[in-house]
N, C-alpha and C positions, 0 to 999 in steps of 0.2 A: 246191180246199181251199178248206175251210170258210167259208165266210158263216158273222161270227163275230157270236153276239150274246149278250145276257145268261144265258138260257137255258142255249143247249148249252156258255156256256164249258170245261164241266171236258173238254170231246171236242177243246180245241183243243190238237195239238202240242207238247212242246219238246222240243227239241231244236238241233246248229244248226242241219242244211235248213232246218226254223221259223221258229229267231231268223232266219236270211238271208230267208226269204220273207214272212213283214209287215211286215218295215222296208223294205220296195223305198222304201217313200212318206220315211223317216227324216229329218231336217234335223239342224241343226245342235243346236237345241231337244235335239230329242228326246236326242240322244247326251250334248249336257250335264246334261241332265235326267236319263240316269241314272247317268250319275258320279256326282251327288253326292246318289242318292238311298243310289247304292252304299257312298259315305265314313261319310253322317250315321246308317245304320244304319238308323232310323223316321223319316218324317214327314209329318206331319200333309198335308194337301191343302191346306187357311188358307195353308203356310208357304210351300209348291209357288207360290201364287198368288202373293206377295208378294215371293217370287226373280225368279218367269217372265212374271207375268202383272198385268194391270189389274185384274180383277177373279174374281167364285172362280169365275163359274159360267163364264165361258168357261174356267176351269179344270179344272175339272168335265167338262166336253167329252171336256175331251186325256187326262182322266188314264181316264175313262171307256174310251178305246181303248184308254191303255195295258191294263190289267188285264184288258180282255177277249181280250189275247191274247198275258195271262200275265208279259209284263215287266215286271210291277206286279203286286204280291199285298196284298193286303186281309189287315191286321195284326187278329184279333181279340177287342179288347176296347171293353170298354164306355165314355160317356162322362162316367162314374164320375172315372176312372186321366188321362183325357184334359183334362177339366177343370181336376184334380188340376195338371198338368202345365203347364200353361197362365197359370194365376190367375188367369183367368177365367172364365167361361161362353162354349164354344166356339160354334161358327153351326154355323146342320144340317145335318146331310150333309157331315161333316170325316171324315173314315176316315183312321185311320191304314195309311200304305202303306209296305212294304219291296220289295227286287228280286225281282221274280220270274225264276222258270224260266228264258226265252226271254231275259230282261231280263242273266243273269248267257251267257248263249253271246253273244249279243250286242259286251256288255266285253267280254270272251275273244277271240272266234272272229275277230270283226269289228273293231270299236277295235283287237285288241291290249294291250286295259287287262289287269293282272292286275285283280279285284276279290277287296271284304273276304270276302266268303263262298267258302267255300275246295270250294260245291258246288254245282251247281241244285239240284238237293231235297233239302233237306234239315231239320230240325227246327232253328232258326236259335237253341243258347240263351242268343247276344248277343238278342234278345227277348225275353225275360224279364217277363214282368211283375212281376216286384221291379225287373229294373231301364232299364225302362219309361221310364216318369214322367222321372225323370232326362235317357233320351237324349232323349225329345221338347221338355224346355225346353232344351236344349244345341241344340238344330233347330228351337227358337222362334227364341231369342237371331242365331242367322246369319240366320236369314233378316231380322230388321230389322236387322242388320246391310248387308247386301247390299238391302236400300230403304231404308237412308239412303245408299248407293253408284250407288242407282240418276237421286235426289234428282238429287244434283250430277253431274248430265250432265242432268239436264232442268232445268237454271237457268242464264242468262250467268255466266262468271266476271264476278271482279271488274277494273277500268278496262278492259271490254274494249269496240269502238266502238261507239255507239249512235248512232237517231237522234235530232239538239236539240229536235226538236218532241216527243218521245216521256220520258212521266216516267220516271225510273232506277230499274231494278226492280230487285226482290231479287236479288243474286248470291252466287256460293260461290268462296275463295279454294284451291280446290284440287278439281281434277276426282280422281277418286275408282274406287278398280278391286280387289279383291280376293281368294286366294286362300288355300282354308278346306280346314285340314285337323285330320286330327277325331283321337280319341285314342289313339289306337296311335302314327301320326305326330306328334303333340306329344311325344311323351317325349324328356325330357331325359337328355344322361347329363352326366358329366364329365369324355367322352371324346369328345370334336366329332368323331369321324368317323363315329363309332356311330352317334351323334345322325344326321346327316345321313342318314346309309346307308337306319336304317330306316324313310326317309319316303319312299322308296320300296322297299323288300324289310324285311317282319323279319321275313324270315329266314336271316339276316347269320347267319355261322355266330359269333362271337363274345358274340351280346346271349342266350345261355345261360345266362350268369353273369357278366352286367356287372347292375348294382340299380343305374336307376334315381332322379339326381336328384329331381326332379321330373319330373310325367306332369298335365297341363294338360285338361283336357274340354277342351281344343282349342285352334286357335292359329291366326290370322287372319293373313297377311300384306296387309298395304296400306296402295298408291301413292299418290301424293299429285302431281297431275301435274298442271302452271300454262301448257301451251300451249295457246295466245292460234286465235284462230277458230272456231267458231260448233261447236258440239254436229251431228249431226245426231238428237239425238235428245231436241229441246228440246221443249215445250211449245208447241202453238199459242196464240194470244192469244184464240181463243175455243173454248168447249166443242166437243169432237168425239162423233164416235161412237168408243168405244173401241177398237173392235174396224179402225179408223182410225188412232190417234193414232201420232205416229211415238218419245211411249214408251214403248207395248207393249214393240221391243225391244230401250229400256237397257239389259238382260240383258248385250244383247253385250258394255258395252266396259267390263259391269262383275266379271265374274265371271273370272278371271284361266285359263287351259290350264294354264296351263304356270309352274310356278315360278322362279325365279332361281337362281341360289344365292348364300348371301353374299356370297360375293367379287365376282358379277355387279350386284346389290343394292348394294351399296359406291362401286364402279367409274359409274355410273348416277348416282348422289350426287353425287360428284365432279366430272362434268364437268360438271354441273348443268342433269345429265335428268330423271325420274321416281325421287321418296326414298322408300322402301320403312320400312314400321312395323311391329313386327309386337309386334300382339295376341295375348298368351294368354288363356282364357278362363278365368273359374270361373263357375261358375251352381253359384248356395246355393240349399239349397231349403227350409234350415231346418231339416234331420233332423240335423247334427252340432252335436257339445258343443265347450263351451268349448274344451276339449281340444286337439281333430284342429284348431279352424282355428288355433288356435296354432304347432300342427306347421306345416300351410301355411304358414301365413307364416315361419314358421324354417328351411324350406325355399327359398323366395322367398328371402330372406335369402343364404343361401348363395350360390345363383344370382349373385344379383347381385354379390355382394363377390366375385365366383369373374372376376375385368374380361377375362380372355383370354377366358372362354368366350363372357361374352353378348357381349363383342365380335363372335366369330369366329361368331356364328348371329344375333344381331341388325344388328350397326352400327354407325353412332354413338348409334343413336337409342338402342337398350339395351332392354332385352326393358319393356312398357310391359302392365302387369294392366288384365282389362275385369273388374268384378262385375257378373253380372247377378242378383239374386236376385226369386222372385218380386211380392206386392205392393210395393205403395210404405214401408209401417213396419214394413220390416223395413234399409231404407238406411241408418239412422241407427248399426244399430246397425254392422255393417261397414265402413262410413266412421272409427268409432273405432278400432274396432281396428287398421287398416287403419293408419291415424294413427301412434296409438299404437306400433306395434312394426315397422311396414317401414323399411328403412335409408333406400330410394330417396325421397327428399325432393325428386325435379323437380316439378314442375306439370305435370298430367297423364301421370304417373308411372300411379296407381289411378286408376279411373275406376269410379262405380257405378251399375248403373239399376235400371230393374226391369221385368220381362215387362207389368205390367198399368201404367202409364206408358205405354211404349212401345203398347199394345195400344190404348189412348185417345187419345194424338196418331197411330198409323195409321190409325181411323175416321176420320178427318179427311180426309190425304190426307199420302203420303209425304215432299213438303215442308214437315210440320209435325211428323217429325222432326226435323230439320234446324236446324226455330225453335224449338221449343217446348225450354223451362229443363226436360231431361230428364238431364244426365249430371250429377252428383257428379261431381267434382277434390275428390279427398280430398285430394292433397296442397297444394292452396292456398295461398298466402302464410301468409294469420291465422288459417283457418278452415275446411273442406270448402266446398266453392261449389259450389252448380247453373248449370251453365252451360247450354248451344245444344251442337250440333253446329258450326256455325258457328263460334265462340268456341273450340270444342277444336282444330281442324285445325292451325292451323297452333301450339299448343300440342304438337301430335305430329308437327310439322314441324319444329322446334326440334331437336336433338341435346343428347344430355342430360348 
């Protein structure tokens, strides 16, 4: 076996045997991470650190090993393009990553997972510079939502027993987990069966002639659980080294590896267990004109008007829309457009936030994403209201 270093990385073989050999020490973290990178297409190191690590420094060491053995590849993109996607100055040494050749063989032949990319070595046109900023923006937004869910596992639940001598701790009404679907998997067709099939396999026979009703940038299925008992990932009462902090493993309870069918989701809620809510993610970079935005809202109105379709796909909660913009000064225009034109007037049916605000809060801590007022509830009773995620959770859990 080659002793892999940065200098001889080009000599590392790519293939089934190499993927198996270099992955002997892999665990759940590497498996989940490679699947996520493949699903998102391109993602920055900072975004992966938000989802799987407590520090960008530990994430950097981990990513360097995966890049050396060609499970991940660096996308040659300059920092200006990345900054345009992230809406703030990115941290130093923040490479953009995609699935590498050995990562492809590892997913396909060892995990029996169908990768999004169809060849091990190819010039991936989906990573063209024209589309890359938008794709990175979407992956940034998803990374922040995963960080929010991690924070719910690092705080006690409401009404959880605590010592009478201790001051009451900040608490959450639900523990959240999330399943992520990319743009291809998120396509919604008038035919419910076709929509569900394409989440698993894009090459269904009838997909060639069917025109999608709606194609969100991503779909997040959020699970809301009120199971009592302490979380093994709760923060320790005193600061500790990040390497040993139990919150480092909180991603395990957050990222759902298997997506339930809509009927299973409805059954789970009916028996009083976990509730599931679908969030359709739309990343608005500011490049679309007013006519394009209005047409998008009309498509969402057609989905909402088709009660049988959205109930079959999203259950009692109906479709919820999460709009993410780059900068905070873009929030108001999006909120007013959707409030005027969207038919679903249920509170928290449309939520707007910005990458800029999420970044500023996350720089404080993951908990700040829960406790800071970063989320605009467009359909609040009188006018759009800025809320905390803790305030939004009961509204998301309510049936529409």
